[in-house]
Structures are given as C-alpha cells and as structure tokens.
C-alpha positions as CSV (number, residue, x, y, z in Angstrom):
1,M,0.0,0.0,0.0
2,F,2.8,2.4,1.0
3,R,4.7,1.5,-2.2
4,K,1.6,2.4,-4.3
5,I,1.3,5.8,-2.7
6,I,5.0,6.5,-3.4
7,I,4.7,5.4,-7.0
8,V,1.6,7.5,-7.6
9,S,3.3,10.5,-5.9
10,L,6.3,10.2,-8.1
11,V,4.2,9.9,-11.3
12,F,2.3,13.0,-10.2
13,V,5.5,15.0,-9.6
14,Q,6.8,13.9,-13.0
15,I,3.6,15.1,-14.7
16,V,3.6,18.4,-12.9
17,T,7.3,18.9,-13.7
18,V,6.9,18.1,-17.4
19,S,3.8,20.3,-17.8
20,A,5.5,23.2,-16.0
21,Q,8.3,23.1,-18.6
22,T,5.9,23.5,-21.6
23,P,7.0,26.6,-23.6
24,T,4.4,29.3,-23.7
25,S,4.7,29.6,-27.5
26,I,2.8,26.3,-27.8
27,I,-0.3,27.6,-26.0
28,Q,-2.9,28.6,-28.5
29,K,-4.4,32.0,-27.9
30,D,-7.5,31.8,-30.1
31,V,-10.7,30.3,-28.6
32,V,-13.3,28.9,-30.8
33,A,-16.7,29.3,-29.2
34,D,-20.3,28.4,-30.1
35,A,-22.2,31.4,-31.6
36,R,-24.9,30.9,-28.9
37,L,-22.4,31.7,-26.2
38,E,-21.9,35.1,-27.7
39,T,-25.6,35.7,-27.8
40,L,-25.9,34.6,-24.2
41,L,-23.1,36.9,-23.2
42,S,-24.6,39.9,-24.9
43,K,-28.0,39.2,-23.2
44,H,-26.2,39.0,-19.8
45,I,-24.6,42.4,-20.4
46,E,-27.9,43.9,-21.5
47,V,-29.7,42.7,-18.4
48,N,-26.9,43.9,-16.1
49,E,-26.9,47.4,-17.7
50,Q,-30.6,47.8,-16.7
51,N,-29.6,47.7,-13.0
52,L,-32.8,45.8,-12.0
53,V,-32.7,43.6,-8.9
54,S,-35.2,41.9,-6.7
55,G,-36.5,44.1,-4.0
56,Y,-39.7,45.7,-2.7
57,R,-42.0,48.6,-3.5
58,I,-45.1,50.0,-1.7
59,Q,-48.3,50.1,-3.7
60,I,-50.4,53.1,-2.7
61,Y,-53.1,52.9,-5.4
62,F,-54.8,50.2,-7.4
63,G,-57.9,50.9,-9.5
64,G,-59.4,51.6,-12.9
65,D,-59.6,55.5,-12.6
66,R,-56.6,57.0,-14.4
67,S,-57.2,60.5,-13.2
68,K,-57.4,59.3,-9.6
69,A,-54.1,57.3,-10.0
70,T,-52.4,60.4,-11.4
71,S,-53.8,62.5,-8.6
72,I,-52.5,60.1,-5.9
73,K,-49.1,60.0,-7.6
74,G,-49.0,63.8,-7.6
75,Q,-50.1,64.0,-4.0
76,F,-47.3,61.6,-3.0
77,L,-44.6,63.4,-4.9
78,S,-45.7,66.8,-3.5
79,S,-45.8,65.6,0.1
80,K,-42.7,63.4,0.1
81,G,-40.6,65.1,-2.5
82,P,-38.5,63.6,-5.3
83,K,-36.3,61.5,-2.9
84,I,-38.6,58.5,-3.3
85,S,-39.5,57.5,-6.8
86,A,-43.1,56.8,-7.9
87,Y,-44.0,54.5,-10.7
88,E,-47.3,54.4,-12.6
89,T,-48.2,51.2,-14.4
90,Y,-51.2,50.1,-16.4
91,D,-52.2,46.4,-16.2
92,A,-55.6,46.3,-18.0
93,P,-58.0,47.4,-16.7
94,N,-56.3,48.8,-13.6
95,F,-53.7,51.4,-12.8
96,K,-51.1,50.9,-10.1
97,I,-49.0,53.5,-8.3
98,R,-46.0,52.0,-6.6
99,I,-43.3,53.9,-4.8
100,G,-39.7,53.3,-3.7
101,D,-36.8,51.0,-4.5
102,F,-36.3,49.1,-1.3
103,R,-33.6,46.4,-1.1
104,T,-35.1,44.7,2.0
105,K,-38.6,44.2,3.3
106,L,-37.5,45.9,6.5
107,E,-36.7,49.1,4.7
108,A,-40.1,49.0,2.9
109,H,-41.9,48.3,6.2
110,R,-40.3,51.3,7.9
111,Y,-41.3,53.6,5.1
112,L,-44.8,52.1,5.0
113,K,-45.3,53.1,8.7
114,E,-44.4,56.7,7.7
115,I,-47.0,57.0,5.0
116,K,-49.8,54.7,6.3
117,G,-51.7,57.7,7.7
118,E,-51.8,59.5,4.4
119,F,-52.2,56.4,2.3
120,P,-54.1,53.9,4.5
121,S,-54.7,51.2,1.8
122,S,-51.0,50.9,0.9
123,F,-49.1,47.7,1.2
124,I,-45.7,46.2,0.4
125,I,-45.2,44.2,-2.8
126,E,-42.2,42.2,-4.0
127,S,-40.9,43.7,-7.3
128,E,-37.9,44.3,-9.5
129,I,-36.4,47.6,-8.5
130,E,-33.9,50.0,-9.9
131,Y,-30.6,49.5,-8.1
132,S,-28.3,52.4,-7.7
133,N,-24.9,52.3,-5.9
C-alpha cells in the first residue's frame, strides 16, 4: 500500500514537472466558441446594464380610474418630494401606483409606517427595483 502511494506521488510529480516546462509559445491564444455563447453573453450584459434587482415597493393605489391614479401619484410626490421614486403602471384594466426602490422588506416596512396615515390602503409588494450604488 505504502509502495503504491510513493509510485503515484512520483508519477504526479513527474507530470507536474513536465507540464510546467511546456513553452508558452505552444499555448494557443484563439478560442473557438459556439455562436450561442456570444448571444448569451450579450444578453447578460444587456440585463446587467438595466440595474434591475429583486426588491420591494409600496403600492399606494390600485384601480381603474386613471385621473385618480395620477392625482394620488402627484399627492405623494408633492408631500414626500423627489427623494422617493413613484411608478405608474397600467395592467388592463387597472392602474397601479408603486413607490420606492427598497432592497429589503424591513426598509419597505419602515417607510410604509411613515406613509400609512396618508395612504391607508398601501401595502408592500415584491418587485424588480432599480438598483443604484
């Protein structure tokens, strides 16, 4: 058993020594890749440039009245200022007003407590958010 370990060790050392002495001029510098890999890489770069990550927003309005949705969005922006973003989306037949880009549910919950008096029907929703450093 001990003899086998020594023989395997010597063979391993021999292989490492021979491969370490390979001249660098033999190493090929061109890599041939599948075209789908390039497509996948460009898609990855495109997604990462969008700066979207999983997070949380607070929904302050949900309903079919566009003027009311716009009014509530304006009311929020005028009372809280531009430091918190507001997003208006239309998912037929309803309009949604969601605010904030919170990385954790705890951050969203803290802010929800601040605005609950002014927007009593608001709640936290998991969403893709815009991530800024």
